[in-house]
BALOBA-1460 file (C-alpha; in Angstrom, 3 decimals):
// residues 321
<rec num="1" residu="m" x="20.783" y="62.123" z="23.814"/>
<rec num="2" residu="t" x="18.007" y="62.230" z="20.635"/>
<rec num="3" residu="q" x="18.534" y="64.989" z="18.299"/>
<rec num="4" residu="q" x="16.642" y="67.283" z="17.650"/>
<rec num="5" residu="t" x="15.588" y="66.844" z="14.076"/>
<rec num="6" residu="p" x="12.653" y="66.762" z="12.267"/>
<rec num="7" residu="i" x="12.368" y="62.469" z="11.663"/>
<rec num="8" residu="g" x="9.403" y="62.412" z="8.647"/>
<rec num="9" residu="s" x="6.510" y="61.223" z="10.687"/>
<rec num="10" residu="g" x="4.046" y="61.304" z="7.538"/>
<rec num="11" residu="f" x="1.587" y="63.915" z="10.029"/>
<rec num="12" residu="g" x="2.151" y="67.695" z="9.319"/>
<rec num="13" residu="a" x="0.190" y="70.169" z="10.586"/>
<rec num="14" residu="a" x="-3.648" y="69.654" z="9.648"/>
<rec num="15" residu="s" x="-3.248" y="66.338" z="11.151"/>
<rec num="16" residu="t" x="-5.738" y="65.233" z="13.274"/>
<rec num="17" residu="a" x="-5.256" y="63.660" z="16.996"/>
<rec num="18" residu="m" x="-7.807" y="60.977" z="15.065"/>
<rec num="19" residu="e" x="-5.314" y="60.663" z="12.192"/>
<rec num="20" residu="v" x="-2.497" y="59.915" z="14.246"/>
<rec num="21" residu="v" x="-4.210" y="57.048" z="16.482"/>
<rec num="22" residu="s" x="-5.871" y="54.943" z="13.220"/>
<rec num="23" residu="g" x="-4.259" y="51.771" z="13.421"/>
<rec num="24" residu="i" x="-2.357" y="52.338" z="17.028"/>
<rec num="25" residu="d" x="-3.813" y="49.811" z="19.425"/>
<rec num="26" residu="l" x="-3.309" y="51.085" z="22.905"/>
<rec num="27" residu="s" x="-6.116" y="47.727" z="24.228"/>
<rec num="28" residu="g" x="-5.503" y="46.961" z="28.207"/>
<rec num="29" residu="k" x="-3.124" y="50.555" z="29.099"/>
<rec num="30" residu="l" x="-4.047" y="53.139" z="31.143"/>
<rec num="31" residu="a" x="-3.286" y="56.782" z="30.658"/>
<rec num="32" residu="v" x="-3.123" y="59.817" z="32.775"/>
<rec num="33" residu="v" x="-3.938" y="63.070" z="31.397"/>
<rec num="34" residu="t" x="-4.433" y="66.498" z="33.296"/>
<rec num="35" residu="g" x="-6.638" y="68.707" z="31.379"/>
<rec num="36" residu="g" x="-8.134" y="65.984" z="30.128"/>
<rec num="37" residu="a" x="-11.951" y="67.566" z="30.313"/>
<rec num="38" residu="s" x="-11.606" y="70.622" z="27.975"/>
<rec num="39" residu="g" x="-9.899" y="71.896" z="25.224"/>
<rec num="40" residu="l" x="-6.447" y="69.865" z="23.424"/>
<rec num="41" residu="g" x="-6.620" y="67.767" z="26.478"/>
<rec num="42" residu="l" x="-10.325" y="66.566" z="25.783"/>
<rec num="43" residu="e" x="-9.767" y="65.503" z="22.123"/>
<rec num="44" residu="t" x="-6.690" y="64.319" z="23.640"/>
<rec num="45" residu="t" x="-8.640" y="62.299" z="25.599"/>
<rec num="46" residu="r" x="-11.014" y="60.945" z="22.988"/>
<rec num="47" residu="a" x="-7.770" y="59.723" z="20.685"/>
<rec num="48" residu="l" x="-6.375" y="57.677" z="23.681"/>
<rec num="49" residu="v" x="-10.090" y="56.170" z="24.262"/>
<rec num="50" residu="h" x="-10.599" y="55.364" z="20.525"/>
<rec num="51" residu="a" x="-7.479" y="53.753" z="19.809"/>
<rec num="52" residu="g" x="-8.341" y="51.585" z="22.982"/>
<rec num="53" residu="a" x="-6.916" y="53.402" z="25.627"/>
<rec num="54" residu="e" x="-7.974" y="53.342" z="29.723"/>
<rec num="55" residu="v" x="-7.831" y="57.067" z="30.593"/>
<rec num="56" residu="i" x="-7.781" y="58.607" z="34.129"/>
<rec num="57" residu="v" x="-8.856" y="62.108" z="34.349"/>
<rec num="58" residu="p" x="-7.591" y="63.935" z="37.159"/>
<rec num="59" residu="a" x="-9.376" y="67.378" z="37.793"/>
<rec num="60" residu="r" x="-10.203" y="70.334" z="40.717"/>
<rec num="61" residu="s" x="-13.801" y="70.221" z="39.797"/>
<rec num="62" residu="p" x="-14.626" y="66.519" z="39.013"/>
<rec num="63" residu="e" x="-18.893" y="67.214" z="38.685"/>
<rec num="64" residu="r" x="-17.848" y="69.302" z="35.279"/>
<rec num="65" residu="a" x="-14.938" y="67.091" z="34.709"/>
<rec num="66" residu="r" x="-17.443" y="63.661" z="34.503"/>
<rec num="67" residu="a" x="-19.803" y="65.437" z="32.072"/>
<rec num="68" residu="a" x="-17.224" y="66.773" z="30.013"/>
<rec num="69" residu="l" x="-16.402" y="62.547" z="29.600"/>
<rec num="70" residu="r" x="-20.092" y="61.535" z="29.929"/>
<rec num="71" residu="r" x="-20.053" y="59.705" z="26.227"/>
<rec num="72" residu="l" x="-16.763" y="58.121" z="27.276"/>
<rec num="73" residu="a" x="-17.197" y="55.274" z="28.744"/>
<rec num="74" residu="s" x="-13.551" y="54.020" z="29.230"/>
<rec num="75" residu="a" x="-12.447" y="57.761" z="30.996"/>
<rec num="76" residu="t" x="-12.652" y="58.274" z="34.237"/>
<rec num="77" residu="v" x="-12.829" y="61.398" z="36.645"/>
<rec num="78" residu="e" x="-10.928" y="61.693" z="39.953"/>
<rec num="79" residu="l" x="-9.821" y="64.632" z="42.706"/>
<rec num="80" residu="m" x="-7.102" y="66.970" z="41.951"/>
<rec num="81" residu="d" x="-6.000" y="70.004" z="42.093"/>
<rec num="82" residu="l" x="-2.321" y="70.616" z="40.337"/>
<rec num="83" residu="a" x="-1.785" y="74.301" z="43.130"/>
<rec num="84" residu="d" x="-2.298" y="71.966" z="46.114"/>
<rec num="85" residu="p" x="0.840" y="69.487" z="46.875"/>
<rec num="86" residu="q" x="-1.458" y="67.417" z="49.299"/>
<rec num="87" residu="s" x="-4.042" y="66.444" z="46.872"/>
<rec num="88" residu="i" x="-1.641" y="65.287" z="44.006"/>
<rec num="89" residu="a" x="0.228" y="63.128" z="46.131"/>
<rec num="90" residu="a" x="-3.648" y="61.670" z="47.376"/>
<rec num="91" residu="f" x="-4.383" y="61.068" z="43.860"/>
<rec num="92" residu="a" x="-0.904" y="59.581" z="42.753"/>
<rec num="93" residu="g" x="-0.893" y="57.684" z="45.709"/>
<rec num="94" residu="q" x="-3.780" y="56.239" z="44.867"/>
<rec num="95" residu="v" x="-2.877" y="55.325" z="41.329"/>
<rec num="96" residu="v" x="0.149" y="53.884" z="42.420"/>
<rec num="97" residu="s" x="-1.824" y="50.911" z="45.424"/>
<rec num="98" residu="a" x="-4.260" y="50.283" z="42.577"/>
<rec num="99" residu="g" x="-1.587" y="48.102" z="40.819"/>
<rec num="100" residu="r" x="-1.585" y="49.290" z="37.393"/>
<rec num="101" residu="p" x="0.462" y="49.928" z="34.741"/>
<rec num="102" residu="v" x="0.691" y="53.468" z="33.883"/>
<rec num="103" residu="s" x="1.596" y="53.366" z="30.106"/>
<rec num="104" residu="i" x="0.575" y="57.319" z="29.233"/>
<rec num="105" residu="l" x="1.185" y="60.370" z="31.364"/>
<rec num="106" residu="v" x="-0.102" y="63.752" z="28.828"/>
<rec num="107" residu="n" x="0.886" y="66.926" z="31.505"/>
<rec num="108" residu="s" x="-1.366" y="68.960" z="29.369"/>
<rec num="109" residu="a" x="-2.936" y="70.801" z="32.110"/>
<rec num="110" residu="g" x="-1.852" y="74.546" z="32.265"/>
<rec num="111" residu="i" x="-2.808" y="78.477" z="33.055"/>
<rec num="112" residu="m" x="-1.924" y="81.096" z="31.339"/>
<rec num="113" residu="a" x="-0.985" y="85.545" z="31.314"/>
<rec num="114" residu="t" x="-2.246" y="85.226" z="34.602"/>
<rec num="115" residu="p" x="-2.896" y="87.831" z="37.502"/>
<rec num="116" residu="e" x="-0.118" y="87.829" z="40.145"/>
<rec num="117" residu="t" x="-0.669" y="85.174" z="42.122"/>
<rec num="118" residu="r" x="1.521" y="82.780" z="44.448"/>
<rec num="119" residu="d" x="0.455" y="79.262" z="45.421"/>
<rec num="120" residu="a" x="0.769" y="77.895" z="49.688"/>
<rec num="121" residu="d" x="4.667" y="78.266" z="49.366"/>
<rec num="122" residu="g" x="5.385" y="81.731" z="47.333"/>
<rec num="123" residu="h" x="6.162" y="80.453" z="44.078"/>
<rec num="124" residu="e" x="4.831" y="82.634" z="41.458"/>
<rec num="125" residu="a" x="1.281" y="80.807" z="40.060"/>
<rec num="126" residu="q" x="2.213" y="80.083" z="36.550"/>
<rec num="127" residu="f" x="5.382" y="78.430" z="37.646"/>
<rec num="128" residu="a" x="4.025" y="76.617" z="40.201"/>
<rec num="129" residu="t" x="1.278" y="75.056" z="38.213"/>
<rec num="130" residu="n" x="2.562" y="74.562" z="34.694"/>
<rec num="131" residu="h" x="5.549" y="72.370" z="36.307"/>
<rec num="132" residu="v" x="6.008" y="72.440" z="40.065"/>
<rec num="133" residu="g" x="2.912" y="70.647" z="40.204"/>
<rec num="134" residu="h" x="2.930" y="68.348" z="37.718"/>
<rec num="135" residu="f" x="6.902" y="67.941" z="38.213"/>
<rec num="136" residu="r" x="5.150" y="66.958" z="41.534"/>
<rec num="137" residu="l" x="2.327" y="64.251" z="39.839"/>
<rec num="138" residu="t" x="5.107" y="62.636" z="37.383"/>
<rec num="139" residu="l" x="7.294" y="61.956" z="40.058"/>
<rec num="140" residu="g" x="4.293" y="60.910" z="42.789"/>
<rec num="141" residu="l" x="3.509" y="58.468" z="39.370"/>
<rec num="142" residu="w" x="7.285" y="57.498" z="39.027"/>
<rec num="143" residu="p" x="6.304" y="53.165" z="40.216"/>
<rec num="144" residu="a" x="3.531" y="52.895" z="37.746"/>
<rec num="145" residu="l" x="5.493" y="54.588" z="35.206"/>
<rec num="146" residu="v" x="8.026" y="51.795" z="36.161"/>
<rec num="147" residu="v" x="6.063" y="49.248" z="35.935"/>
<rec num="148" residu="a" x="4.755" y="49.403" z="33.068"/>
<rec num="149" residu="k" x="7.889" y="49.120" z="31.093"/>
<rec num="150" residu="g" x="7.864" y="51.380" z="27.645"/>
<rec num="151" residu="a" x="5.423" y="54.547" z="29.724"/>
<rec num="152" residu="r" x="6.241" y="57.579" z="28.015"/>
<rec num="153" residu="v" x="5.337" y="60.862" z="29.319"/>
<rec num="154" residu="v" x="3.605" y="64.175" z="27.078"/>
<rec num="155" residu="s" x="4.618" y="68.097" z="28.368"/>
<rec num="156" residu="v" x="3.047" y="69.887" z="26.588"/>
<rec num="157" residu="s" x="4.677" y="73.115" z="26.199"/>
<rec num="158" residu="s" x="3.591" y="76.667" z="24.005"/>
<rec num="159" residu="r" x="5.580" y="78.108" z="21.601"/>
<rec num="160" residu="g" x="5.532" y="80.903" z="24.236"/>
<rec num="161" residu="h" x="9.333" y="79.295" z="25.841"/>
<rec num="162" residu="q" x="9.971" y="81.926" z="23.015"/>
<rec num="163" residu="i" x="9.168" y="84.827" z="25.126"/>
<rec num="164" residu="a" x="11.640" y="83.623" z="28.071"/>
<rec num="165" residu="g" x="14.200" y="81.459" z="29.532"/>
<rec num="166" residu="i" x="14.106" y="80.144" z="33.381"/>
<rec num="167" residu="d" x="15.328" y="83.255" z="35.282"/>
<rec num="168" residu="f" x="16.767" y="80.457" z="37.762"/>
<rec num="169" residu="e" x="17.809" y="84.178" z="39.966"/>
<rec num="170" residu="d" x="14.327" y="85.024" z="40.433"/>
<rec num="171" residu="i" x="11.924" y="83.139" z="39.100"/>
<rec num="172" residu="d" x="8.709" y="84.376" z="42.002"/>
<rec num="173" residu="f" x="9.212" y="87.708" z="40.031"/>
<rec num="174" residu="r" x="10.693" y="88.835" z="44.212"/>
<rec num="175" residu="a" x="13.246" y="91.190" z="42.552"/>
<rec num="176" residu="r" x="11.551" y="92.433" z="39.138"/>
<rec num="177" residu="p" x="7.980" y="93.410" z="38.893"/>
<rec num="178" residu="y" x="5.416" y="90.634" z="37.326"/>
<rec num="179" residu="d" x="5.369" y="90.458" z="33.656"/>
<rec num="180" residu="k" x="2.128" y="87.633" z="33.027"/>
<rec num="181" residu="w" x="4.067" y="86.929" z="29.599"/>
<rec num="182" residu="l" x="7.127" y="86.377" z="31.086"/>
<rec num="183" residu="a" x="5.901" y="83.889" z="33.740"/>
<rec num="184" residu="y" x="3.860" y="82.024" z="30.917"/>
<rec num="185" residu="g" x="7.384" y="81.824" z="28.844"/>
<rec num="186" residu="q" x="9.441" y="80.623" z="32.175"/>
<rec num="187" residu="s" x="6.757" y="77.976" z="32.185"/>
<rec num="188" residu="k" x="6.088" y="76.576" z="29.329"/>
<rec num="189" residu="t" x="10.695" y="76.416" z="28.902"/>
<rec num="190" residu="a" x="10.141" y="74.493" z="31.588"/>
<rec num="191" residu="n" x="7.859" y="72.181" z="30.609"/>
<rec num="192" residu="a" x="10.471" y="71.145" z="27.670"/>
<rec num="193" residu="l" x="13.446" y="71.396" z="30.223"/>
<rec num="194" residu="f" x="11.703" y="68.920" z="32.252"/>
<rec num="195" residu="a" x="10.943" y="67.173" z="29.332"/>
<rec num="196" residu="m" x="14.319" y="66.508" z="28.791"/>
<rec num="197" residu="a" x="15.538" y="65.985" z="32.003"/>
<rec num="198" residu="l" x="12.981" y="63.575" z="32.646"/>
<rec num="199" residu="d" x="13.964" y="61.167" z="29.698"/>
<rec num="200" residu="r" x="17.774" y="60.828" z="30.852"/>
<rec num="201" residu="r" x="16.251" y="59.975" z="33.948"/>
<rec num="202" residu="g" x="13.901" y="57.996" z="32.652"/>
<rec num="203" residu="r" x="14.871" y="56.446" z="29.498"/>
<rec num="204" residu="g" x="16.840" y="53.000" z="31.780"/>
<rec num="205" residu="h" x="13.277" y="52.096" z="33.045"/>
<rec num="206" residu="g" x="12.076" y="52.917" z="29.455"/>
<rec num="207" residu="i" x="10.455" y="56.017" z="30.093"/>
<rec num="208" residu="r" x="10.720" y="58.637" z="27.494"/>
<rec num="209" residu="a" x="9.839" y="62.044" z="27.969"/>
<rec num="210" residu="f" x="9.299" y="64.771" z="25.119"/>
<rec num="211" residu="s" x="7.506" y="67.668" z="25.088"/>
<rec num="212" residu="l" x="5.813" y="70.054" z="22.225"/>
<rec num="213" residu="h" x="3.389" y="72.846" z="21.011"/>
<rec num="214" residu="p" x="0.315" y="71.825" z="19.827"/>
<rec num="215" residu="g" x="-0.523" y="75.177" z="18.328"/>
<rec num="216" residu="q" x="-1.957" y="78.459" z="17.992"/>
<rec num="217" residu="i" x="-5.858" y="77.390" z="19.520"/>
<rec num="218" residu="l" x="-8.495" y="79.134" z="21.183"/>
<rec num="219" residu="t" x="-9.384" y="77.469" z="24.315"/>
<rec num="220" residu="d" x="-10.468" y="78.382" z="27.784"/>
<rec num="221" residu="l" x="-6.293" y="78.631" z="28.669"/>
<rec num="222" residu="a" x="-7.104" y="82.257" z="26.890"/>
<rec num="223" residu="r" x="-10.169" y="83.127" z="29.500"/>
<rec num="224" residu="h" x="-7.728" y="86.045" z="31.388"/>
<rec num="225" residu="l" x="-6.776" y="87.619" z="28.184"/>
<rec num="226" residu="s" x="-8.358" y="91.237" z="27.049"/>
<rec num="227" residu="a" x="-10.542" y="91.019" z="23.816"/>
<rec num="228" residu="e" x="-8.102" y="93.830" z="22.510"/>
<rec num="229" residu="e" x="-5.552" y="91.128" z="23.773"/>
<rec num="230" residu="i" x="-6.747" y="88.829" z="21.890"/>
<rec num="231" residu="a" x="-7.824" y="91.062" z="18.706"/>
<rec num="232" residu="s" x="-3.990" y="91.633" z="18.420"/>
<rec num="233" residu="f" x="-3.025" y="87.929" z="18.040"/>
<rec num="234" residu="d" x="-4.677" y="88.148" z="14.712"/>
<rec num="235" residu="a" x="-6.299" y="84.843" z="15.147"/>
<rec num="236" residu="l" x="-9.728" y="86.255" z="14.127"/>
<rec num="237" residu="d" x="-11.379" y="87.030" z="11.131"/>
<rec num="238" residu="e" x="-13.830" y="89.739" z="10.379"/>
<rec num="239" residu="a" x="-17.404" y="87.375" z="11.653"/>
<rec num="240" residu="g" x="-15.236" y="86.799" z="15.381"/>
<rec num="241" residu="r" x="-14.888" y="83.697" z="14.098"/>
<rec num="242" residu="p" x="-10.702" y="81.608" z="14.936"/>
<rec num="243" residu="i" x="-9.103" y="81.344" z="11.739"/>
<rec num="244" residu="v" x="-7.809" y="78.179" z="10.672"/>
<rec num="245" residu="d" x="-4.715" y="78.170" z="8.495"/>
<rec num="246" residu="p" x="-2.621" y="75.097" z="10.182"/>
<rec num="247" residu="e" x="1.063" y="76.619" z="8.202"/>
<rec num="248" residu="r" x="0.820" y="79.143" z="10.629"/>
<rec num="249" residu="g" x="0.197" y="77.471" z="13.468"/>
<rec num="250" residu="m" x="-3.103" y="78.294" z="13.664"/>
<rec num="251" residu="k" x="-5.534" y="75.454" z="14.153"/>
<rec num="252" residu="t" x="-8.617" y="73.462" z="15.704"/>
<rec num="253" residu="v" x="-8.812" y="72.067" z="18.642"/>
<rec num="254" residu="e" x="-8.272" y="68.292" z="16.583"/>
<rec num="255" residu="q" x="-4.934" y="69.119" z="14.707"/>
<rec num="256" residu="g" x="-4.428" y="71.249" z="18.228"/>
<rec num="257" residu="a" x="-4.524" y="67.329" z="20.283"/>
<rec num="258" residu="a" x="-2.791" y="65.892" z="17.380"/>
<rec num="259" residu="t" x="0.936" y="66.575" z="18.737"/>
<rec num="260" residu="s" x="0.529" y="65.185" z="21.751"/>
<rec num="261" residu="v" x="-1.129" y="62.661" z="20.668"/>
<rec num="262" residu="w" x="1.052" y="61.783" z="18.125"/>
<rec num="263" residu="c" x="4.082" y="61.843" z="21.458"/>
<rec num="264" residu="a" x="2.208" y="59.957" z="23.096"/>
<rec num="265" residu="t" x="1.667" y="56.453" z="20.835"/>
<rec num="266" residu="s" x="4.075" y="57.417" z="17.718"/>
<rec num="267" residu="p" x="5.710" y="53.850" z="16.924"/>
<rec num="268" residu="h" x="8.166" y="56.470" z="14.774"/>
<rec num="269" residu="l" x="9.221" y="57.999" z="18.808"/>
<rec num="270" residu="d" x="10.121" y="54.417" z="19.560"/>
<rec num="271" residu="g" x="14.197" y="54.434" z="20.962"/>
<rec num="272" residu="l" x="13.676" y="58.296" z="20.840"/>
<rec num="273" residu="g" x="13.262" y="60.871" z="23.862"/>
<rec num="274" residu="g" x="13.707" y="64.382" z="25.217"/>
<rec num="275" residu="v" x="13.290" y="66.655" z="22.452"/>
<rec num="276" residu="y" x="10.284" y="69.671" z="21.392"/>
<rec num="277" residu="c" x="7.895" y="68.702" z="19.307"/>
<rec num="278" residu="e" x="5.862" y="70.213" z="16.676"/>
<rec num="279" residu="d" x="3.759" y="69.645" z="13.366"/>
<rec num="280" residu="c" x="3.700" y="65.252" z="14.579"/>
<rec num="281" residu="d" x="7.096" y="65.928" z="14.070"/>
<rec num="282" residu="v" x="10.123" y="66.073" z="16.087"/>
<rec num="283" residu="a" x="11.311" y="69.738" z="15.859"/>
<rec num="284" residu="i" x="14.624" y="72.286" z="14.710"/>
<rec num="285" residu="v" x="15.603" y="74.175" z="16.638"/>
<rec num="286" residu="n" x="14.431" y="77.674" z="16.460"/>
<rec num="287" residu="e" x="16.912" y="80.753" z="14.541"/>
<rec num="288" residu="p" x="15.789" y="84.019" z="13.403"/>
<rec num="289" residu="s" x="16.366" y="82.440" z="9.435"/>
<rec num="290" residu="v" x="12.848" y="79.580" z="10.466"/>
<rec num="291" residu="g" x="10.668" y="82.646" z="12.328"/>
<rec num="292" residu="r" x="8.945" y="81.445" z="15.021"/>
<rec num="293" residu="k" x="9.190" y="77.767" z="14.399"/>
<rec num="294" residu="g" x="10.944" y="75.147" z="16.678"/>
<rec num="295" residu="v" x="12.800" y="74.883" z="20.004"/>
<rec num="296" residu="s" x="14.287" y="78.191" z="21.388"/>
<rec num="297" residu="p" x="18.300" y="77.189" z="22.668"/>
<rec num="298" residu="w" x="17.593" y="78.432" z="26.516"/>
<rec num="299" residu="a" x="14.534" y="75.735" z="26.331"/>
<rec num="300" residu="y" x="16.824" y="72.624" z="24.872"/>
<rec num="301" residu="d" x="19.996" y="73.171" z="27.253"/>
<rec num="302" residu="p" x="20.947" y="69.934" z="29.190"/>
<rec num="303" residu="d" x="22.689" y="71.946" z="31.474"/>
<rec num="304" residu="a" x="19.343" y="74.433" z="32.259"/>
<rec num="305" residu="a" x="17.332" y="71.050" z="32.135"/>
<rec num="306" residu="e" x="19.519" y="69.929" z="34.906"/>
<rec num="307" residu="s" x="19.535" y="72.889" z="37.232"/>
<rec num="308" residu="l" x="15.474" y="73.180" z="36.837"/>
<rec num="309" residu="w" x="15.229" y="69.037" z="37.997"/>
<rec num="310" residu="q" x="18.025" y="69.850" z="41.386"/>
<rec num="311" residu="m" x="15.831" y="73.046" z="41.914"/>
<rec num="312" residu="s" x="12.088" y="71.471" z="41.475"/>
<rec num="313" residu="a" x="13.895" y="68.554" z="43.843"/>
<rec num="314" residu="a" x="14.582" y="70.639" z="46.141"/>
<rec num="315" residu="w" x="11.127" y="72.416" z="46.395"/>
<rec num="316" residu="t" x="9.208" y="69.402" z="46.507"/>
<rec num="317" residu="g" x="11.216" y="66.850" z="48.626"/>
<rec num="318" residu="l" x="10.587" y="64.625" z="45.467"/>
<rec num="319" residu="d" x="13.592" y="62.909" z="42.718"/>
<rec num="320" residu="t" x="13.698" y="59.641" z="41.464"/>
<rec num="321" residu="v" x="16.284" y="57.768" z="43.147"/>
């Protein structure tokens, strides 16, 4: 198992996605980026296209996504809804049947702190969208990832994983009152654990997986928050503009996308995988002396990662074997 220890990437908190791909040649490579038409995902798409990749952006609202990507000739949009298993299967099947290897999969889409909502199977919506939808997509694309002979799967987690581990006895808030932040926290912990379990299964096929914290960036992800909640984050200056202070984790979109792009493309990560990253490097394990930096032990637990995988496979009927 790759050690959860910084490797000295040469980049840092203020690095941008475009800086990270400088000198990287992705010509002939195909990438899939969920959420790739807005916020961090859009900047990720831009950087990958800039490096020469073709990018497919699956989107619930294709017309809106195409408008956002209209200046990126190498980015195409296809219909997919992470909350709809049939939609995911149809999209993944279309990509696999086309016969092209998928070298990069960036699972960037997500929802945060939503009112209590459930998917068609009755699962809590944040967990279902942020984790289960991406589990379905990754397993659906598995044949295309395998034939790439060196694919990377990047799951955008968040420092929000530090809010909560996964309550395997009550993921769906059946026995406890719904708490939008606990639900978000366990969904982001799931992103990190998924990368661990996926990397263990994928490394023999050349597939390596990573998770990451992009930084604190005000994007459409915060659409369910009130003005009072946003103000409580001390993320805005006196004029109501987002504060940019990368060393404190408060980044621009260009800086926030950098770690996703670094995980997807950096040669420094060749031969590594299954780790949580931040500020364009492998993160440390969080402990009280380092404040909020790093990954919480419950999100870097191989036993929990395996439990999550087995549960996800049971829920979806999908596995790599």
